[in-house]
N, C-alpha and C positions, 0 to 999 in steps of 0.2 A: 379132316379139318384140323388145323392147328389150334390148340388151346393156349391161351395166354393167361398170365396172372390177372386176377381180378383186382380192380382198384378198390382200396378200402376207403370208406367215406364215413364222416360223422353223421349223426341223425339229421342235422340241418342240411348237409350236402345230399344225403339220400332222399330226403323229402323234396328238395329242389329238383334233383335229377329225375326222380320218380314223377313229379308233377309234369315235367316235359314229356315223359313217356305217356302219361295219361292223356295229355292234350293231343298228342299225335295219334293215339289209338281211338279216342272218343268218336271220330266220324264213323268208325266201324264197330262200335259197341253201343249197346243200350245203356249199360252201366259199367263202371270200372272204378275200383277203389283199392287203396293200399291194404295189404294183409301183413301177417308176420310181425317181425320186430319193429318195423316202421309204424304200423298201426298201433302197436302196443307202446310206442314212444320210448323204446329202449335206446340208451345212449352208447351202447357198445359199438365198436367199429363195424360197419356194414359192408360185407362183400357181396351181398345179393339183396335185391329188392323184390318182394312178393306182391302180386296183385291178384284180385279176383275180378273177373270180367264176364260180361254176358255179350258174346259176339253177335253181331247182326248176321242174319242168314239171308240167302238169296230167296226172293219170293218165287213161288211156283203156283200161279193161279190155276193151272190145269190139274193139280193134285186134289182129288176128291176125298182122300183118306187122311189128310192132315199129317203126312210124313215129315221126316226131318230133312232139311235142305242144307246144301253146302253153305259154308261161311262166305261172306262177301270177300271179293278178291282183295280189297284194300287191307283187310285184317291179315290175310295170309301173306301178302307181299311185304307188309310192314314188319311182321315177325321174321320173315325170311332174311330181310336186309340186316337184321341184328344177329346173324349167325346162330341159327337153331342148332343146339347140341343134344337135346333130348326131345323125343317125340316129333309129332308133325302138326303144324298149325291147321291143316285141312280138317282134322277130326281129332277126337280125343278130349281129355279133360285137363291135360297138363302139357305145357311147353316150357323148356328152359332155353334162354338165349344168352350168348356171351356178347354183350354190347361192346363194340370196339372202343368206346369212350368212357366206359364206366364199369359198374359191377355186373354180375350175372343178374338176369331178370327171370323170375319165375312167374308164369301166367297160369292161373287155375281157372278153367272155364266152367261156368255154371249156366243154368237156365232159370226161368222164373219159378219153377217148382222146387229147386234145391238151392237157391241163392243163399238163404239163411244158414242152412247146414254147411254149405261150402265155405261161407265167410267165417263162421264160428270155428270150424276145424282149421282153416288156413291162417287164421289170426293166431291160434295157439295160445300158450305153448302146448306141446304134445301131452304132457301130464294133465293139463287143465282140460283139454277137450276129451281125453280118455275118461276123466272123472265124470264129465257131463254125459258122455255116451253110456257110462255105467248107470247113471241116474235115469237116463232115458229107458234103458233096459228094464230097470225096476218099475218104470211107469208103463211098460208094455210096448216099447218101441225098439227098433234096432236099425243100424245103418248098413246098407248094402248097395253096391254099385253107384255110390255117390248120392243115394236118396235115403230118406228116413222112411221106414216101413213099420207096419203093425206086426208085433210078434205073432207067429203062427200063420203068417201069410205073406203075400208079395205086394199087398196093397200099399201104394205110395201115399205117404202123408206129406202134403205140401208144406214147405218151409220157406215161404216167400221173403221172410224177414228173420233176422237173428232172434228177435224177441219172441218169435213163435216157439222156438225151442225151449226157452226159459219158461214160457207159459205152460208148456206140456209137462214140465217137472215142478210146477208151482213155485217158481222163483222169479225174482225181478231180473231184468236185463243187467248185465255187469259190464261196466266200461272196459274196453280193451286194456287200458293202462292198469287196471286193478286185477287182471287175470294172471295168476301165478300158478305154477305147477306144484 
C-alpha cells in the first residue's frame, strides 16, 4: 500500500473531521469518543486523530459459554475503506488508517470492562498516564493486556469509567485539558 503525506489540521478542523468519522462509525459501535490531543484540546497542528471505541459484536445466541464474537461487518468494512496501515479491524485493540481526505486515524478498541483504563491511557499524555499507573501500583494494581488487575494475581478490576481509576487512587477525576506530563 502506498503511504501518502497526512494532512495537517487545526484543532477546530480535527474536531470537525473527527466528528464525521464518529458519526459514520456509531452505527457499528456502542460508544466512541475522541482521545489524544483532540480530547485534551491541544491547538498544535494535528496529523492524526485518535479515538477510543467499543465496537459492536455479532450476536451468537447458540454460544452457551459467553465467548467473544466477531465485530459487526459494518465496523470492519468502514475501517477497511480508510486504508488500514497497522493491524486488522477484525480483531485486536488498535487499528491505524490513512484516511484519503485527512489525517491518520488511530482507533483504540475497548470493552465495557476496560473502557475507563483505555480512555485514560489513550487520552494521554504518556508521562501523565505513566504517573497514574505508578500510583495504581502503589495502591495495589497493575495494567496488563489492556486491563487493570490486582497485584499478585490475574483478577481483572473493571474500569467501566475513567473516574473509576481515580477513585482507586483516592483522587478526583481530572479534566483531559488539565492533564500534563
